[in-house]
N, C-alpha and C positions, 0 to 999 in steps of 0.2 A: 664730885661724889664718885666713889670708886664701888663700881657693881661688882656683887659677889654671888656666885652659884653654888650650890651645895647638894653632892650625891651620896646618898649612903644608903643602905637597904636596912640599918637598924634606927627603928623609929626612937629609941631612946637619946641615940648619938644627934639626930638631926633635932630633935626636941632640947637638947642640951644646948648646941650650938644657937638654935632659932632663941631660946628663951634666957639663956644666961648670959650670951654675949651683948653688952650695950650699944645696939647698933645705933639707936637714937643720939647718943652722945659722941657719936665718931664721925669721921668721912665715910665710912662703909655702909653700903645697903645692901641687904638680903634681896635680891631679885628673884630667887625661885629655888627650889628644892624638888629631888626627886629620888624615887627610891632603887634605881637602877641605871646603868648606863645606857640603855636603849631609850628609856624615857628623859633623861637628863639630856641626850644629844639634839633631841627635838626641841627643848625648852631652851637650851643654849642658842639655837639659832634663832630663837624668837626675842629671847630677853637680852642677848648681846653683852654677858658680862666681861668685866675686866679680868676676875680672878675666878677660877675654878677650884673647890675643895672637894675631894673626890675619895670615897673608900676605894680599896684595892679590890676587895673581894665583893661582887655583888652578882646577883641573878639576869640572866638573858644578856647582858653585855658587860663585863667587869671594867674595873678602873683601868685596866691597862690598855684593851680595846677602845676604850672611851678617850683615853689621853691620844692613842694614836689617831684616831678619828678628828679631834680636836686640833693637834698638830698638823696633820694634812690638810684641814679645811680652815682653820682659823688660827693659825701660830700664834697671832700677837696677844693670845689670851695666855695669863700666867697660871700655871698649874701647883696645887698643893695636894699631896695625896696625905691620906689616913691610913693607918695600917695597926695591925697588932705585932705582937714581939716574934710570931712565927712565921713573918711574910717578907723575908729579907731577901729571897730571891726574887718575887714580885717587886720589891722596893727599887732593886737593882737594875730591872728591866724600865721600870718607870724613871730612874735617873738616867737612862740611856734615851728616852725619849725627850728629854729636855724639861723635865718636872723641876719646878723651883725651889720647893721645899717638903719634907718629908717629916710628918708628925706620928708619935706614938698614941694609941687610946689607952687611957681615956684622956682628955686634953682639959686644960682649964680656959677661962676666958682670956687669962693673963697670957698663956702661952698663943693663943690664937691670935691676940692682937700683937703681938711682937713677931709672929710668923707675917700676918697680914701687912705691917708696917714694912717688914724687908722686902717682901715681895713686890708691894707698891713701890717702894723707893727705887727697887732694881728695874722695874719697868719705865720709871721716869728717868734713871739714869742712862738706858738703853736708848731712849728717844731722844734725850739730850746728845747724846752719843752719836747717834744716827744723825743729828741735825749739825753736831761739829763735823762728821766725817762728810757729809755733804755739803758742808761749807769748804774743808779741803778739798773734796774732789773739784769742787767750782773754781778754787783758787789754783790747782795745778791743773786744770782743764780736762781732765778724765771723767768728770760726771759729765762735761759738756760733748764730749767724745762720744761716751755711752749713748745718751740721748740721740745724738745725732744719727749714729748707727742705727737706733731703733725706728727713729724716724722714718730711715729708708724703706723699710718694711711697709709703710704706708705710702709709696711713692706710686704715682701712677707709670712714671717712667721706669721703674724697676724692673727688671727681668728676673726669673725664677732664679736664675743662675746668682745674681746678686743676694737674694735672701740666703743662700748656702754661704756665701764669703760672711756677710753681714754674722751670721752665726758664728762662724769660723773666728771672726775677728773678736767678738764680745768673748770667746771662749778664752782666747788669750789674755783679756781683760779680768778673768775670773767671773765673768758672767755667764751660765747656763741657760741656754735656751732651749736644749733639745727637748721634745716632751712628745706625748702622743696626740695631744690635741692644743688648739690655741683660740680664744675668745679673746675680743677686744671689747674693750668699755668705754664708752665715749662721753667725758664729762665735761659738763659744763658749769661754770660758777664764776663769781668775782668776789673780791678782788684776785687776779690770776696769781700774784706772786704769793699771796698769802697761803691761797688754796695749793699751790704746787708744793709749799713746804709741806704742807701738813700730808699730801699724799706721798710724797716722797718718804716721809717718815714712816707712813703705814705700809708703803711697800718695802722698805727696806727690813721691816719686821715680818715681812710674809715668808721668810725662809726660802725665797726664790720663786713664789709662785705667782708673784705681780711685778710688773715693769713698767715704769711711767716716763711719759716724755710728754712735753708741752704741746699744745694746739693752739689755734686761733680763740676758741672759745673756753679753752679750760686745759683739758689734759686728755690724752689716750693712756690706759691701763691694757698692756698685754698680760692676759692671765691663762697660765699653762696647766695643763690638767693631764691625768693618766688618759681617760677615754672621754665619751659625749657628757655623760652625767656628771664625772667628777669635774670636768670645766665648768658645766654649769653650775654645779653648787659653790665651785671656789667663786666664780664671778658674780654671783647674786650675795654670796655670804662678803666678799670685799665691797662691792658695792653699798651694802647696806652699812658697813662698818664706815666706808668712806664718806656718806652723807651725814652720819652722826659726827664723826670727826671735823668736819665742814661746817657743820651747824653750831659745834662746839667752839669754833675758830672764828665765829662771825661771819662766815660767807653768806652771799645771797645768791637767788637764782640758780639753786643747784638742781641738775639735771644728770642722770645716769642712764643710758641706753646701751643696752647689751647685745652685739652681733651675733651673728651665726656662728657656730661651731666649727674650726676647719681642722684639716690633720696635716698641714703642711706649713713651714714658715712662708713659703713663697705664696701661699693663699691668705695670709693676715690679711691683706688689702682687700679681700673680699668680706671679711668680718669687719673690718672698718667700715666700709661702704654702707652695709646693713645698718651697723650702729648709729652712722652719721643720717641714713635716711630716717630713722626712728626721730633722732633729734630733731631733724629738718620739720618734721610733721607735728613734732611736739610743740615748736615753737609759735605754730599758729594756734595752739591751744593753751599757751603757756599757764593762763590763771587755774586751770582745770587740770592739767598734766599731772600725774603723778610723778613722785621723784624718782623712780626707778621704773624702767620699763625694757624688757627683753623682746627680740624679734620675734620669739615665738608667741609674745603674750597678744601682739596686734592682730593678728587673724589676716585673712584675705583681703579685708577691707581698708586693713590700714587705719582703724580707729579706737583699737584696743577693746574691741567685744570680745575678743578669745578669753582674754583674762577674767572680763566682767562676767562670762557665763561660767567659766571654771569656778570663780568663786562662789557664786550661785549654787553651782551643785555641791560645793565643800560646805556651804551653809546647812543645805537640806542633810547632806550626809550626818554633819555634826547635830542637828536637830533628831535625827533618827537614832543615835548611836551615842550621844552624849554621856547617858547613866553607865556606859560600860567603863569600868575604872581602867581598863587596859588601854583605852583609845589613845593613841597618839598620833602627834602631825604626820608619822610616816603612812599609819592608816589611810588618813584622809589624802593624804598626797598619791598614794597608790591608787585610790577608789577614783581620782580624778584625773589622773594619769598626767601628772606633773612633778618635778621634781620637790624635795622639803625646802630647801632655801628658795626656791622661786616662790612655791605657795605660801611660805611664809611672808615673802615680801609682797606680792600682789593682795595677798588676804589683809595685809595690815592696811595698805593703801585703798583698797576699795572699801573696807568696813571703819576705817580709822580707829580700829582695837587690833592688838596682836592676836595671832591665833589661841594662845594661853589667855589672854583677858577674855577673849570670847566665851571660850570653852567654859571657864570658871563663872562668867556670868550666866549661862545656861544652867549650870549645875547649881549654882545659888538661887537661882531663880525658883527651879524646881524644889529646892530646899525650903524656902519661904512659904511655898505653896502648901508642901507637907506640914508644915510646922504651924501654918494657919489654920489649916482645915482637918488635921487629925491629931490624934495622939500617940502617933508612933513616937518610940522613944528616939532620941538624937542619932545614937549610933545607928538604928534602922534607916533614918532617914539620910546620914551621910552614904549609906551604902546604895541606896535607891537613888541618891543624886550623882553618884559615880566616884565615892572616896572610900576605900579600904579601911583609910585611918582615920578614926572618928576625932582623935586629937587634933589631928591636921586640918579636918574639917572645921573645927569650933575655929580654930586659929585665924582661918582663911574667911570664915563666916565673920568673926569678930572686925578683922582687918579690913572688909570691904564695907560692913555695913554699921560697924561701929558699936554694935551690942552682940552678946553672946545668943547662941541659938535659944536657950532658955528666956531669956530677956525678950527677943522678938517673938516667942511664942505668946508670952503674957501681956504684950502689947498688942497683938494681930489676931489672937484665937478667932477662928469664926470670920476673919476677915481676910480673903486671899489678896486683897490688894496690897 
């Protein structure tokens, strides 16, 4: 199933795509929608789509800035742009950012199906091409050399001068390792060969932000970032996508531990050590351990308590603010002092639901209570539950509960249960 996310500030466009496209008859699944780029980016981190459809002109964060953020943090996502006839300059910028397709409004279900098919096919072909490229590299030895050089950065015996030499040699092979910050993701999984092939493909599609080499337990992934927060965002985004790909590929025993962020290639070993320490601790609690844990999620005691406390604070914040229609993952992340990707990851692991699913549950719970105990109109209830768009509220309500708000009211009037 190919997951699709939609961002457009025009309600009529979102409704048209949502309701006229035969989602249930295709291999495509609409996993979320948002009225602007800022909201969309938070939800994209949460829903992990394969394809993003976005308008160019939107409030708060427009489509160009959204494309730029997605390409920087999650470059494996295919992007389709929607625009009007007078937005050629914006479209040109979007194309330079690696946008796959460009659609003029209004669009038909048939046009959208054709574009989705092309983008989906292109993503599959690129994945196949990366597999062929990796096979060719393996045959001519270049992949072995690249990974051997990368493994030098994780060696206790290597000096800092060796790191500079490794960076230089990799540059001569077309591999750019110069960055502001570095973070290591220590991955454990089995079977090893199958998992390594999947991670190599994901890293090849990362636009140079992730570099994989094998390890005794699975793999190590070197993540490049511009600064501390950027490296952390990319590490958690890559780890989340890696877990999804490994699970799809039938791998077992999947664990991702994220090390500290360092500023020099010569200190990559410090990040690796902190990631490996987390993995060793998790191995003692394998049954209950989450799939992804970062060094800052562990707290001083090394028992994961820090993440648990942060998620508890996030849930309290949501309970107090869920009715705010402008509430986003970023707001909650800022309130608890955690990056968006990191909060999205640990929240889902602690709660068993994604951030979006949890927020939707709170809002629909409030709506159910109001429908059962008041005579307020559906549009007013939508507002009080946290939805500006009454039509979208009705769509979500029926999608999650199987009945319309009106039908629910008829069944449960004066019964808040």
